[in-house]
Structures are given as structure tokens and as C-alpha cells.
Backbone of each chain as ProteinMPNN parsed JSONL, in Angstrom:
{"seq_chain_A": "MANTIIGSTIVIDGEITGDEALYIQGTVKGRIALEESLYVEEGGEVEADIETQNVEISGNLTGNITATERVEIKETGRVVGDVKSPRILIADGAVFKGHIDMEV", "coords_chain_A": {"N_chain_A": [[0.852, -1.206, 0.0], [0.638, 2.096, -0.952], [2.038, 5.026, 0.501], [1.657, 8.433, 1.392], [3.956, 10.95, 2.01], [4.395, 13.972, 3.492], [7.059, 15.845, 3.512], [9.517, 17.315, 5.841], [10.315, 19.889, 5.027], [8.331, 20.766, 3.456], [5.615, 22.828, 2.52], [2.193, 23.14, 2.454], [-0.528, 24.89, 1.276], [-3.77, 24.843, 1.269], [-6.054, 22.436, -0.01], [-6.218, 19.037, 0.838], [-7.095, 15.961, -0.443], [-8.051, 12.482, -0.408], [-7.563, 8.849, -0.681], [-5.691, 7.296, 0.661], [-3.147, 6.451, 3.115], [-1.719, 9.167, 4.934], [1.16, 10.895, 5.821], [2.304, 13.486, 7.766], [5.009, 15.499, 8.025], [5.766, 17.996, 7.623], [4.353, 21.215, 6.947], [0.937, 21.967, 6.868], [-1.735, 23.868, 5.784], [-5.164, 24.596, 5.806], [-7.44, 22.398, 4.554], [-8.119, 18.983, 5.215], [-9.193, 16.004, 3.878], [-9.678, 12.693, 4.196], [-10.025, 9.226, 3.365], [-8.815, 7.434, 4.944], [-6.012, 6.706, 7.119], [-4.545, 9.357, 8.999], [-1.459, 10.74, 9.842], [0.06, 12.889, 11.967], [3.169, 13.752, 12.355], [5.988, 14.001, 14.669], [7.189, 17.272, 14.752], [5.603, 17.933, 12.669], [3.281, 20.357, 11.46], [0.058, 21.323, 11.58], [-2.573, 23.206, 10.428], [-5.603, 23.019, 10.148], [-8.899, 21.964, 9.233], [-10.056, 18.708, 9.76], [-11.153, 15.758, 8.226], [-11.463, 12.391, 8.559], [-10.619, 8.843, 8.752], [-8.957, 7.571, 10.75], [-6.851, 9.287, 13.089], [-3.573, 10.069, 14.095], [-1.705, 11.863, 16.299], [1.341, 13.273, 16.745], [2.573, 15.612, 16.495], [1.959, 19.133, 16.081], [-1.325, 20.361, 16.057], [-3.844, 22.443, 14.903], [-7.175, 22.964, 14.778], [-10.393, 21.627, 13.806], [-11.379, 18.245, 14.342], [-12.8, 15.504, 12.744], [-13.363, 12.2, 13.025], [-14.055, 8.992, 11.733], [-13.43, 6.627, 12.983], [-11.211, 6.684, 14.982], [-9.268, 8.702, 17.179], [-6.081, 9.585, 18.137], [-4.087, 11.167, 20.437], [-0.819, 11.542, 20.843], [1.983, 11.313, 23.212], [3.74, 13.403, 22.597], [2.131, 15.045, 21.252], [0.148, 17.942, 20.348], [-2.808, 19.55, 20.537], [-5.215, 21.835, 19.469], [-8.514, 22.449, 19.369], [-11.753, 21.175, 18.332], [-12.823, 17.837, 18.84], [-14.282, 15.104, 17.264], [-15.304, 11.862, 17.469], [-15.838, 8.283, 17.607], [-13.945, 6.858, 19.177], [-11.526, 8.106, 21.309], [-8.285, 8.835, 22.247], [-6.059, 10.063, 24.641], [-2.788, 10.543, 25.345], [-0.563, 10.335, 28.2], [1.069, 13.31, 28.913], [0.413, 14.564, 26.585], [-0.861, 17.576, 25.034], [-3.865, 19.274, 25.137], [-6.537, 21.273, 24.039], [-9.865, 21.978, 23.917], [-13.036, 20.769, 22.7], [-14.584, 17.623, 23.325], [-16.248, 15.079, 21.64], [-17.729, 12.098, 21.864], [-19.872, 10.945, 20.744], [-21.678, 9.909, 22.612]], "CA_chain_A": [[0.0, 0.0, 0.0], [1.432, 3.323, -1.067], [1.791, 6.072, 1.478], [2.114, 9.763, 1.018], [4.686, 11.617, 3.077], [4.668, 15.394, 3.297], [8.336, 15.976, 4.214], [9.62, 18.374, 6.847], [10.481, 21.242, 4.475], [7.229, 21.028, 2.522], [4.496, 23.624, 3.024], [1.033, 23.09, 1.564], [-1.576, 25.816, 1.668], [-4.893, 24.483, 0.414], [-6.899, 21.323, 0.37], [-5.708, 17.711, 0.496], [-8.107, 14.91, -0.348], [-7.505, 11.236, -0.906], [-7.993, 7.586, -0.096], [-4.577, 6.502, 1.153], [-2.575, 6.983, 4.347], [-0.963, 10.41, 4.74], [2.058, 11.222, 6.926], [2.702, 14.888, 7.659], [6.175, 15.929, 8.809], [5.934, 19.412, 7.293], [3.304, 22.157, 7.338], [-0.26, 21.966, 6.027], [-2.783, 24.797, 6.202], [-6.325, 24.509, 4.925], [-8.416, 21.366, 4.862], [-7.687, 17.633, 4.86], [-10.284, 15.024, 3.887], [-9.09, 11.41, 3.819], [-10.807, 8.039, 3.717], [-7.79, 6.537, 5.479], [-5.401, 7.225, 8.336], [-3.695, 10.537, 8.92], [-0.448, 10.776, 10.892], [0.793, 14.139, 12.106], [4.343, 13.25, 13.054], [6.728, 14.992, 15.439], [7.684, 18.294, 13.834], [4.526, 18.309, 11.75], [2.453, 21.5, 11.877], [-1.16, 21.307, 10.779], [-3.583, 24.202, 10.776], [-6.604, 22.612, 9.173], [-9.998, 21.108, 9.655], [-9.709, 17.368, 9.295], [-12.152, 14.698, 8.192], [-10.711, 11.199, 8.21], [-11.024, 7.635, 9.454], [-8.126, 7.563, 11.956], [-5.786, 10.296, 13.16], [-2.586, 9.926, 15.153], [-1.04, 13.159, 16.336], [2.551, 13.425, 17.561], [3.034, 16.984, 16.284], [1.035, 20.207, 16.459], [-2.5, 20.453, 15.199], [-4.86, 23.419, 15.263], [-8.315, 22.779, 13.878], [-11.396, 20.669, 14.262], [-11.147, 16.898, 13.821], [-13.903, 14.549, 12.724], [-12.826, 10.906, 12.593], [-15.109, 7.981, 11.79], [-13.04, 5.514, 13.838], [-10.352, 6.802, 16.146], [-8.325, 9.817, 17.256], [-5.111, 9.356, 19.2], [-3.122, 12.242, 20.65], [0.342, 10.9, 21.473], [2.551, 12.102, 24.311], [4.369, 14.633, 22.1], [1.139, 15.758, 20.45], [-0.432, 19.177, 20.872], [-4.002, 19.763, 19.715], [-6.175, 22.868, 19.856], [-9.671, 22.331, 18.477], [-12.787, 20.242, 18.768], [-12.605, 16.49, 18.307], [-15.486, 14.283, 17.243], [-14.959, 10.521, 17.015], [-16.305, 7.288, 18.586], [-12.851, 6.491, 20.098], [-10.546, 9.18, 21.437], [-7.251, 8.508, 23.232], [-5.103, 11.134, 24.908], [-1.688, 9.939, 26.111], [0.048, 11.123, 29.267], [2.049, 14.238, 28.342], [-0.174, 15.294, 25.453], [-1.485, 18.86, 25.349], [-5.112, 19.371, 24.377], [-7.537, 22.256, 24.451], [-11.0, 21.936, 23.009], [-14.218, 20.009, 23.08], [-14.549, 16.243, 22.852], [-17.576, 14.492, 21.436], [-17.602, 10.674, 21.504], [-21.209, 10.515, 20.309], [-22.22, 9.065, 23.687]], "C_chain_A": [[0.876, 1.24, 0.0], [1.052, 4.3, 0.036], [2.273, 7.385, 0.921], [2.768, 10.396, 2.228], [4.896, 13.067, 2.678], [5.902, 15.695, 4.142], [8.461, 17.249, 5.021], [9.795, 19.77, 6.262], [9.321, 21.637, 3.565], [6.119, 21.827, 3.222], [3.367, 23.547, 2.006], [-0.032, 24.017, 2.125], [-2.755, 25.518, 0.762], [-5.599, 23.259, 0.927], [-6.251, 20.008, -0.065], [-6.855, 16.727, 0.63], [-7.503, 13.614, -0.829], [-8.021, 10.022, -0.194], [-6.799, 6.698, 0.226], [-3.952, 7.199, 2.351], [-1.676, 8.177, 4.052], [-0.149, 10.691, 5.996], [2.513, 12.659, 6.75], [3.857, 15.167, 8.609], [6.412, 17.423, 8.613], [4.749, 20.234, 7.778], [2.147, 22.08, 6.354], [-1.266, 22.943, 6.623], [-3.951, 24.634, 5.267], [-7.287, 23.446, 5.38], [-7.867, 20.007, 4.421], [-8.903, 16.714, 4.941], [-9.732, 13.712, 3.341], [-10.063, 10.294, 4.169], [-9.889, 6.997, 4.337], [-7.214, 7.161, 6.738], [-4.519, 8.427, 8.055], [-2.737, 10.5, 10.102], [0.211, 12.15, 10.871], [1.998, 13.8, 12.966], [5.033, 14.368, 13.825], [7.354, 15.987, 14.479], [6.631, 18.746, 12.853], [3.67, 19.422, 12.338], [1.221, 21.505, 10.984], [-2.128, 22.351, 11.329], [-4.721, 23.951, 9.811], [-7.751, 21.896, 9.862], [-9.815, 19.758, 8.986], [-10.931, 16.461, 9.335], [-11.425, 13.45, 7.75], [-11.262, 10.006, 8.966], [-10.298, 7.558, 10.793], [-7.168, 8.743, 11.906], [-4.881, 9.939, 14.327], [-1.753, 11.192, 15.161], [0.142, 13.122, 17.292], [3.111, 14.828, 17.432], [1.997, 17.979, 16.76], [-0.134, 20.257, 15.497], [-3.451, 21.504, 15.757], [-5.999, 23.272, 14.272], [-9.259, 21.739, 14.437], [-11.197, 19.327, 13.57], [-12.459, 16.127, 13.852], [-13.341, 13.237, 12.189], [-13.92, 9.854, 12.742], [-14.735, 6.826, 12.704], [-12.348, 5.956, 15.121], [-9.458, 8.033, 16.035], [-7.374, 9.526, 18.402], [-4.148, 10.537, 19.267], [-1.985, 11.647, 21.466], [0.997, 11.842, 22.472], [3.232, 13.387, 23.846], [3.375, 15.51, 21.347], [0.574, 16.975, 21.164], [-1.6, 19.528, 19.976], [-4.835, 20.896, 20.31], [-7.328, 22.786, 18.868], [-10.658, 21.326, 19.021], [-12.596, 18.899, 18.071], [-13.916, 15.72, 18.389], [-15.125, 12.921, 16.664], [-15.502, 9.514, 18.03], [-15.224, 6.856, 19.578], [-11.819, 7.609, 20.113], [-9.576, 8.818, 22.552], [-6.345, 9.711, 23.407], [-4.028, 10.559, 25.823], [-1.202, 10.902, 27.193], [1.13, 12.01, 28.656], [1.505, 15.039, 27.186], [-0.815, 16.581, 25.936], [-2.733, 18.982, 24.483], [-5.979, 20.485, 24.94], [-8.664, 22.219, 23.446], [-12.099, 21.045, 23.552], [-14.083, 18.584, 22.535], [-15.967, 15.699, 22.771], [-17.39, 13.052, 20.971], [-18.943, 10.1, 21.065], [-21.825, 9.565, 21.32], [-23.744, 9.208, 23.692]], "O_chain_A": [[1.747, 1.402, 0.854], [-0.106, 4.383, 0.444], [3.178, 7.438, 0.088], [2.216, 10.385, 3.328], [5.503, 13.353, 1.646], [5.801, 15.79, 5.365], [7.633, 18.153, 4.912], [9.46, 20.751, 6.926], [9.329, 22.717, 2.975], [5.743, 21.536, 4.357], [3.564, 23.854, 0.83], [-0.389, 23.937, 3.301], [-2.742, 25.904, -0.406], [-5.733, 23.057, 2.133], [-5.792, 19.882, -1.2], [-7.509, 16.655, 1.67], [-6.533, 13.633, -1.588], [-8.798, 10.113, 0.757], [-6.88, 5.478, 0.083], [-4.187, 8.385, 2.584], [-0.962, 8.198, 3.049], [-0.691, 10.722, 7.101], [3.05, 13.016, 5.702], [3.713, 15.086, 9.828], [7.174, 18.038, 9.358], [4.206, 19.997, 8.858], [2.355, 22.123, 5.141], [-1.606, 22.864, 7.804], [-3.763, 24.542, 4.054], [-7.885, 23.553, 6.45], [-7.225, 19.901, 3.376], [-9.568, 16.66, 5.976], [-9.364, 13.625, 2.17], [-10.824, 10.392, 5.132], [-10.165, 5.8, 4.257], [-7.832, 8.031, 7.353], [-3.846, 8.509, 7.027], [-3.153, 10.257, 11.234], [0.841, 12.531, 9.885], [1.864, 13.584, 14.17], [4.704, 15.542, 13.655], [7.983, 15.592, 13.497], [6.744, 19.822, 12.266], [3.371, 19.439, 13.532], [1.33, 21.672, 9.769], [-2.45, 22.374, 12.517], [-4.802, 24.597, 8.765], [-7.589, 21.303, 10.929], [-9.467, 19.67, 7.808], [-11.648, 16.4, 10.333], [-10.825, 13.437, 6.676], [-12.231, 10.12, 9.717], [-10.932, 7.489, 11.846], [-6.725, 9.153, 10.833], [-5.346, 9.559, 15.401], [-1.161, 11.556, 14.145], [-0.03, 12.959, 18.5], [4.022, 15.203, 18.17], [1.253, 17.722, 17.706], [0.041, 20.202, 14.28], [-3.818, 21.464, 16.931], [-5.809, 23.438, 13.067], [-8.956, 21.061, 15.419], [-10.889, 19.266, 12.38], [-13.147, 16.102, 14.873], [-12.897, 13.165, 11.043], [-14.627, 9.822, 13.749], [-15.619, 6.104, 13.166], [-12.817, 5.655, 16.218], [-8.96, 8.367, 14.96], [-7.812, 9.251, 19.519], [-3.481, 10.866, 18.287], [-2.161, 11.292, 22.632], [0.627, 13.011, 22.577], [3.301, 14.358, 24.6], [3.728, 16.585, 20.862], [0.525, 17.04, 22.392], [-1.416, 19.779, 18.785], [-5.122, 20.908, 21.507], [-7.148, 23.022, 17.673], [-10.419, 20.702, 20.055], [-12.258, 18.829, 16.889], [-14.572, 15.684, 19.43], [-14.694, 12.823, 15.515], [-15.618, 9.849, 19.209], [-15.548, 6.518, 20.716], [-11.302, 8.01, 19.07], [-9.993, 8.527, 23.673], [-5.91, 10.313, 22.424], [-4.318, 10.138, 26.942], [-1.404, 12.114, 27.11], [2.013, 11.514, 27.955], [2.062, 16.079, 26.833], [-1.257, 16.682, 27.081], [-2.678, 18.818, 23.264], [-6.134, 20.622, 26.153], [-8.441, 22.407, 22.25], [-12.081, 20.63, 24.711], [-13.55, 18.362, 21.448], [-16.766, 15.837, 23.696], [-16.956, 12.801, 19.847], [-19.112, 8.881, 21.024], [-22.416, 8.549, 20.955], [-24.42, 8.589, 24.514]]}, "seq_chain_B": "MAIQTDACVIGQGISINGRLTGDEDLVIEGRVEGTIALNNHLMVEVTGTVVADVEAVELTVRGTVSGNIAASQVVSIQADATVVGDVRAPRIIIEDGARFKGNIDMDVPLPEGL", "coords_chain_B": {"N_chain_B": [[20.956, 14.461, -12.045], [20.005, 12.08, -9.744], [16.906, 11.301, -8.137], [16.385, 11.478, -4.629], [16.03, 8.533, -2.615], [14.527, 8.645, -0.34], [12.651, 10.537, -0.768], [10.015, 12.947, -0.464], [6.709, 11.923, -1.07], [3.825, 12.31, -2.981], [1.199, 10.39, -3.001], [-0.667, 8.063, -5.165], [-3.37, 8.07, -4.476], [-3.929, 10.58, -3.583], [-5.081, 13.931, -3.722], [-4.146, 17.312, -4.112], [-5.075, 20.606, -3.622], [-4.112, 23.731, -4.099], [-1.425, 25.677, -2.72], [1.887, 24.589, -2.932], [4.927, 24.372, -1.359], [8.5, 23.988, -0.859], [11.703, 22.555, 0.196], [12.813, 20.129, -0.372], [13.39, 17.052, -2.253], [10.731, 16.001, -4.347], [8.166, 13.743, -5.185], [5.539, 13.283, -7.368], [2.818, 11.31, -7.537], [0.182, 11.391, -7.504], [-2.38, 13.839, -7.736], [-2.001, 17.288, -8.306], [-3.191, 20.522, -7.997], [-2.861, 23.976, -8.607], [-0.272, 25.899, -7.37], [3.237, 25.17, -7.532], [6.238, 25.45, -5.833], [9.465, 24.674, -5.599], [12.551, 24.12, -4.064], [14.287, 22.243, -5.205], [14.547, 18.952, -6.631], [11.909, 18.042, -8.671], [9.702, 15.463, -9.429], [7.42, 14.228, -11.673], [5.54, 11.532, -11.722], [4.527, 8.643, -13.766], [1.813, 8.163, -13.175], [1.115, 10.589, -12.241], [-0.54, 13.784, -12.135], [-0.348, 17.128, -12.872], [-1.709, 20.22, -12.53], [-0.725, 23.098, -12.716], [1.274, 26.028, -12.144], [4.718, 25.691, -12.219], [7.658, 25.918, -10.32], [10.99, 25.007, -10.045], [14.183, 23.49, -9.217], [15.171, 21.317, -10.658], [13.251, 19.499, -13.012], [11.53, 16.584, -13.708], [9.496, 14.968, -15.955], [7.226, 12.399, -16.234], [4.628, 11.926, -16.304], [1.7, 13.86, -16.561], [1.68, 17.286, -17.182], [0.187, 20.375, -16.889], [0.539, 23.637, -17.421], [2.643, 26.505, -16.686], [6.184, 26.231, -16.71], [9.102, 26.763, -14.848], [12.48, 26.269, -14.493], [15.539, 26.284, -12.695], [17.729, 24.81, -13.415], [17.376, 22.235, -15.056], [14.956, 20.818, -17.298], [13.315, 17.861, -17.915], [11.518, 16.161, -20.215], [10.034, 13.233, -20.425], [9.674, 10.04, -22.203], [6.993, 9.052, -21.818], [5.542, 11.268, -21.214], [3.181, 14.029, -21.037], [3.019, 17.349, -21.767], [1.689, 20.535, -21.433], [2.149, 23.835, -21.937], [4.254, 26.703, -21.178], [7.8, 26.503, -21.179], [10.634, 27.281, -19.328], [14.048, 27.184, -18.984], [17.588, 26.636, -18.499], [18.542, 24.214, -19.519], [16.827, 21.969, -21.524], [15.21, 18.986, -22.101], [13.671, 16.93, -24.419], [12.265, 13.9, -24.833], [12.088, 11.224, -27.276], [8.837, 10.359, -28.178], [7.538, 11.765, -26.236], [4.866, 14.091, -25.558], [4.306, 17.426, -26.319], [3.2, 20.764, -25.949], [3.624, 24.109, -26.448], [5.633, 27.02, -25.565], [9.216, 27.231, -25.711], [11.906, 28.347, -23.822], [15.189, 28.793, -23.628], [16.844, 30.709, -22.652], [18.616, 31.692, -24.585], [21.306, 33.612, -25.77], [20.626, 36.117, -28.038], [21.689, 36.728, -31.425], [23.332, 39.763, -32.485], [21.199, 42.407, -33.499], [18.884, 40.964, -33.874]], "CA_chain_B": [[20.975, 14.097, -10.622], [18.904, 11.179, -9.413], [16.089, 11.73, -7.01], [16.701, 10.712, -3.412], [15.066, 7.456, -2.403], [13.644, 8.963, 0.786], [11.966, 11.773, -1.126], [8.607, 13.153, -0.14], [5.888, 11.362, -2.14], [2.381, 12.511, -2.999], [0.79, 9.101, -3.559], [-1.684, 8.016, -6.219], [-4.718, 8.32, -3.97], [-4.013, 11.9, -2.94], [-5.059, 15.151, -4.534], [-3.885, 18.542, -3.38], [-5.554, 21.777, -4.333], [-3.609, 24.892, -3.369], [-0.041, 26.051, -2.961], [2.815, 23.638, -2.353], [6.297, 24.868, -1.41], [9.387, 23.142, -0.083], [13.138, 22.539, -0.103], [13.334, 18.779, -0.562], [12.931, 16.345, -3.445], [9.304, 15.677, -4.264], [7.655, 12.872, -6.24], [4.081, 13.369, -7.433], [2.15, 10.18, -8.192], [-1.247, 11.73, -7.476], [-2.829, 15.011, -8.484], [-1.782, 18.571, -7.64], [-3.691, 21.693, -8.722], [-2.526, 25.21, -7.903], [1.096, 26.284, -7.712], [4.3, 24.417, -6.871], [7.541, 26.121, -5.82], [10.31, 23.721, -4.893], [13.981, 24.417, -4.189], [14.972, 20.972, -5.383], [14.165, 18.146, -7.786], [10.51, 17.607, -8.706], [9.467, 14.375, -10.385], [6.007, 13.892, -11.875], [5.582, 10.133, -12.159], [3.604, 8.263, -14.842], [0.432, 8.296, -12.715], [0.923, 11.93, -11.683], [-1.134, 14.853, -12.93], [-0.114, 18.432, -12.27], [-2.327, 21.348, -13.212], [-0.164, 24.136, -11.855], [2.529, 26.654, -12.536], [5.739, 24.972, -11.47], [9.027, 26.425, -10.232], [11.822, 24.019, -9.371], [15.564, 23.496, -9.68], [15.118, 20.331, -11.736], [11.932, 18.897, -13.164], [11.45, 15.419, -14.579], [8.083, 14.661, -16.168], [6.834, 11.145, -16.888], [3.167, 11.953, -16.346], [1.043, 14.955, -17.257], [1.793, 18.608, -16.572], [-0.469, 21.449, -17.619], [0.886, 24.867, -16.703], [3.942, 27.038, -17.071], [7.276, 25.609, -15.96], [10.378, 27.468, -14.805], [13.454, 25.513, -13.721], [16.812, 26.997, -12.72], [18.759, 23.97, -14.035], [17.035, 21.375, -16.188], [13.633, 20.212, -17.422], [13.387, 16.671, -18.75], [10.185, 15.651, -20.556], [10.407, 11.878, -20.816], [8.924, 9.434, -23.301], [5.561, 8.866, -21.556], [4.988, 12.494, -20.631], [2.401, 15.003, -21.789], [3.203, 18.662, -21.157], [1.089, 21.663, -22.138], [2.513, 25.056, -21.214], [5.539, 27.273, -21.572], [8.895, 25.975, -20.382], [11.832, 28.125, -19.305], [15.144, 26.567, -18.236], [18.803, 26.641, -19.319], [18.641, 22.922, -20.234], [15.519, 21.339, -21.693], [15.334, 17.723, -22.842], [12.396, 16.304, -24.787], [12.592, 12.571, -25.358], [11.264, 10.654, -28.333], [7.596, 9.798, -27.64], [6.888, 12.741, -25.366], [3.976, 15.04, -26.215], [4.53, 18.753, -25.758], [2.653, 21.907, -26.67], [3.931, 25.345, -25.727], [6.882, 27.697, -25.93], [10.419, 26.85, -24.981], [12.852, 29.446, -23.684], [16.427, 28.316, -22.994], [17.67, 31.88, -22.362], [19.708, 31.744, -25.552], [21.646, 34.984, -26.152], [20.316, 36.296, -29.444], [22.718, 37.453, -32.18], [23.107, 41.21, -32.633], [20.281, 42.846, -34.535], [17.732, 40.062, -34.036]], "C_chain_B": [[19.766, 13.218, -10.314], [18.15, 11.703, -8.198], [16.413, 10.852, -5.804], [15.617, 9.669, -3.155], [14.107, 7.757, -1.25], [12.831, 10.231, 0.512], [10.524, 11.76, -0.643], [7.757, 12.698, -1.33], [4.431, 11.767, -1.944], [1.809, 11.308, -3.734], [-0.388, 9.2, -4.51], [-3.07, 8.39, -5.736], [-4.933, 9.721, -3.437], [-4.178, 12.997, -3.985], [-4.941, 16.367, -3.643], [-4.338, 19.695, -4.248], [-5.073, 22.99, -3.553], [-2.164, 25.159, -3.699], [0.888, 25.092, -2.241], [4.221, 24.214, -2.481], [7.186, 23.941, -0.605], [10.816, 23.189, -0.572], [13.661, 21.152, -0.418], [12.802, 18.165, -1.857], [11.481, 15.927, -3.267], [8.92, 14.816, -5.462], [6.133, 12.97, -6.223], [3.563, 12.176, -8.218], [0.649, 10.426, -8.27], [-1.527, 12.973, -8.289], [-2.575, 16.272, -7.666], [-2.31, 19.674, -8.545], [-3.33, 22.924, -7.935], [-1.176, 25.721, -8.338], [2.083, 25.431, -6.917], [5.573, 25.243, -6.957], [8.47, 25.275, -4.962], [11.773, 24.083, -5.14], [14.781, 23.144, -4.392], [14.394, 20.261, -6.598], [12.701, 17.708, -7.666], [10.359, 16.553, -9.789], [7.96, 14.146, -10.472], [5.983, 12.503, -12.492], [4.485, 9.844, -13.193], [2.146, 8.477, -14.434], [0.113, 9.717, -12.261], [0.299, 12.9, -12.667], [-0.929, 16.161, -12.185], [-0.794, 19.481, -13.14], [-1.901, 22.565, -12.408], [1.006, 24.807, -12.554], [3.612, 26.094, -11.613], [7.046, 25.741, -11.506], [9.834, 25.386, -9.491], [13.259, 24.207, -9.84], [15.674, 22.54, -10.868], [13.717, 19.783, -11.803], [12.046, 17.723, -14.121], [9.983, 15.059, -14.717], [7.956, 13.319, -16.872], [5.325, 11.088, -17.051], [2.668, 13.156, -17.129], [1.233, 16.252, -16.48], [1.096, 19.613, -17.48], [-0.226, 22.73, -16.836], [2.261, 25.332, -17.133], [5.024, 26.523, -16.129], [8.486, 26.523, -16.007], [11.327, 26.655, -13.932], [14.792, 26.226, -13.814], [17.92, 26.14, -13.328], [18.261, 23.22, -15.265], [15.579, 20.9, -16.123], [13.773, 19.033, -18.366], [11.978, 16.13, -18.962], [10.406, 14.279, -21.173], [9.366, 11.248, -21.727], [7.422, 9.318, -23.056], [4.835, 10.168, -21.22], [4.116, 13.271, -21.609], [2.541, 16.339, -21.066], [2.544, 19.715, -22.048], [1.408, 22.911, -21.327], [3.858, 25.557, -21.691], [6.628, 26.793, -20.619], [10.09, 26.914, -20.486], [12.874, 27.464, -18.421], [16.391, 26.634, -19.104], [19.002, 25.337, -20.095], [17.25, 22.311, -20.321], [15.696, 20.121, -22.582], [13.928, 17.226, -23.151], [12.72, 14.984, -25.452], [11.643, 12.188, -26.488], [10.028, 10.014, -27.703], [6.853, 10.764, -26.741], [5.98, 13.643, -26.183], [4.124, 16.397, -25.529], [3.861, 19.808, -26.614], [2.949, 23.15, -25.847], [5.222, 25.962, -26.22], [8.033, 27.157, -25.106], [11.368, 28.027, -24.993], [14.071, 28.941, -22.928], [17.355, 29.464, -22.648], [18.872, 31.96, -23.305], [20.018, 33.205, -25.858], [21.459, 35.148, -27.653], [21.45, 37.024, -30.148], [22.336, 38.938, -32.296], [22.111, 41.485, -33.733], [19.071, 41.945, -34.718], [16.646, 40.445, -33.032]], "O_chain_B": [[18.63, 13.595, -10.604], [18.683, 12.435, -7.365], [16.677, 9.657, -5.933], [14.441, 9.893, -3.44], [13.012, 7.199, -1.184], [12.383, 10.908, 1.438], [9.913, 10.71, -0.445], [8.054, 13.048, -2.472], [3.871, 11.585, -0.862], [1.92, 11.216, -4.956], [-1.019, 10.248, -4.651], [-3.861, 8.959, -6.488], [-5.998, 10.026, -2.899], [-3.496, 12.994, -5.01], [-5.545, 16.446, -2.573], [-4.034, 19.761, -5.439], [-5.571, 23.255, -2.459], [-1.717, 24.905, -4.817], [0.692, 24.811, -1.059], [4.666, 24.514, -3.589], [6.698, 23.189, 0.239], [11.116, 23.778, -1.611], [14.848, 21.002, -0.708], [11.88, 18.696, -2.476], [11.058, 15.548, -2.175], [9.29, 15.108, -6.599], [5.507, 12.764, -5.184], [3.831, 12.042, -9.412], [-0.064, 9.75, -9.012], [-0.993, 13.151, -9.383], [-2.892, 16.323, -6.478], [-1.934, 19.761, -9.713], [-3.473, 22.934, -6.713], [-0.944, 25.953, -9.525], [1.809, 25.024, -5.788], [5.95, 25.689, -8.041], [8.287, 25.171, -3.749], [12.182, 24.321, -6.276], [15.851, 22.988, -3.804], [13.821, 20.894, -7.484], [12.31, 17.082, -6.682], [10.825, 16.725, -10.916], [7.305, 13.9, -9.46], [6.362, 12.322, -13.649], [3.629, 10.688, -13.459], [1.333, 8.919, -15.246], [-1.034, 10.019, -11.932], [0.565, 12.851, -13.868], [-1.29, 16.287, -11.015], [-0.496, 19.614, -14.327], [-2.627, 23.015, -11.522], [1.641, 24.229, -13.436], [3.443, 26.032, -10.395], [7.499, 26.167, -12.569], [9.425, 24.923, -8.426], [13.522, 24.99, -10.753], [16.192, 22.893, -11.928], [13.059, 19.617, -10.776], [12.595, 17.854, -15.215], [9.293, 14.865, -13.716], [8.5, 13.118, -17.958], [4.806, 10.299, -17.84], [3.151, 13.439, -18.225], [0.98, 16.311, -15.277], [1.376, 19.694, -18.676], [-0.724, 22.89, -15.722], [2.963, 24.63, -17.861], [4.815, 26.396, -14.923], [8.862, 27.008, -17.074], [11.025, 26.38, -12.77], [15.155, 26.724, -14.88], [18.956, 26.676, -13.722], [18.667, 23.524, -16.387], [15.045, 20.62, -15.049], [14.283, 19.173, -19.478], [11.321, 15.696, -18.016], [10.899, 14.164, -22.296], [8.316, 11.833, -21.992], [6.641, 9.471, -23.996], [3.63, 10.156, -20.969], [4.282, 13.189, -22.826], [2.215, 16.445, -19.884], [2.801, 19.781, -23.25], [0.994, 23.036, -20.174], [4.52, 24.916, -22.507], [6.412, 26.69, -19.412], [10.507, 27.295, -21.581], [12.622, 27.211, -17.243], [16.278, 26.684, -20.329], [19.56, 25.343, -21.192], [16.572, 22.154, -19.306], [16.258, 20.208, -23.674], [13.092, 17.112, -22.254], [13.365, 14.943, -26.5], [10.555, 12.746, -26.633], [10.159, 9.207, -26.783], [5.656, 10.597, -26.509], [6.262, 13.934, -27.345], [4.071, 16.493, -24.303], [3.935, 19.768, -27.842], [2.565, 23.234, -24.68], [5.829, 25.481, -27.177], [7.864, 26.696, -23.977], [11.611, 28.634, -26.036], [13.998, 28.688, -21.726], [18.534, 29.239, -22.377], [19.991, 32.255, -22.885], [19.107, 33.971, -26.173], [22.052, 34.416, -28.446], [22.114, 37.859, -29.534], [21.163, 39.3, -32.212], [22.169, 40.862, -34.793], [18.296, 42.156, -35.651], [15.589, 39.815, -32.996]]}, "name": "protein", "num_of_chains": 2, "seq": "MANTIIGSTIVIDGEITGDEALYIQGTVKGRIALEESLYVEEGGEVEADIETQNVEISGNLTGNITATERVEIKETGRVVGDVKSPRILIADGAVFKGHIDMEVMAIQTDACVIGQGISINGRLTGDEDLVIEGRVEGTIALNNHLMVEVTGTVVADVEAVELTVRGTVSGNIAASQVVSIQADATVVGDVRAPRIIIEDGARFKGNIDMDVPLPEGL"}
């Protein structure tokens, strides 16, 4: 399975859509809509509203997240925004500010 | 110059609409619309489609590019490629089998009086 990697010096300003896993080590501003998993890696900077299946955040993310399966904020992750997903995990050490909706 | 094996890849299932900038090698297998400005080697693979004005150091096209291209070193339009747009670079290579429509400017110094 092919993966897309947005490298650390890459800056994208706009909209990313797709149906394969996306790894962000660089900077993305705008909107991301994926039918797969999104990984914001350490060093990654995302300022975008996100619609996806799974998200794993080890970097910085500002924006609202809607995930159909799972959102995981790792210990190095920093998220500001509202999160909506049936499963949400926040690791010890992670920084989060916003609203959480697990559709309870 | 060959592209680095650990280059950033925009995969086949991804489309980007907007502005893309960067300093590292980039391989496009998916679709990019907007503008691209890269301080390195850009490769548009066979499955890649670019509808954008492109600035790069080196550009290699195997897929489809529609838009104006400016490269500071070399543009290589390979056998499977389709390019529509104006190309400006000191070195431009068009292989047998490639389809191209547009102007080419290699910054050739014109003779006196022309």
C-alpha cells in the first residue's frame, strides 16, 4: 500500500483529499479530507480542519477533527480544536484544548 | 541528478488543491492543482497529474503537466509524458515519444540585430 509523506520542508496551503494513508512531517494549512489514516508526526504542523477515518497526532494540530473511527493524541502531540470521534485517546504528556464528542 | 530514495511522495490516492512549497525532493504520483515552488528536484511520475505553474531546480516529467514551468537547471520531458505550457530553463530535454505543446525558452543569447 502506497503512502504519502509530506516531508519536513514542505508547506502546503490548500486542500488535500484522498484515499490513502498520509504522513505529515511538514506544514499543512487549509483542509484535509481522507478516507484513510492521517499521521501528524513529530515536527509536523497542521492548521486545518480534518475529516478522516483515523488520526494519530505526535506533532502540532490546530483545527477541528472529525474521525469515523479513532483519534489518538500521542505524548508529544499538541491539539487545539474540537474532536469528534467514537474512540478518542489522549496519552500522558499530550497537550489538548478543546471540546470532545464521543457521540455518547 | 537522481532523485533521493527517501523523497517526499504525494501518492496516487491523494489530490492537493492549493499552494505547495518546499526545499526537498518531491515525487508526485497523485494530483496537484494550484502552484508548486520547490527548491529541489521535482518528479512527476507516470500516474501523476499536475495542473499548476511549477518552479523548481530540476523537473522530470513522466506523467502529465499542464501549466507554465520554470526551472533553474534542467527540465526533462520523458517518453511517456504530456506537457502543455511554456517551459523556461537553461537545459531542456524532450525525449522521443513525449507530447509537448507550448513555448520553450532556454535563455539563448540572441545574435546582434535580431
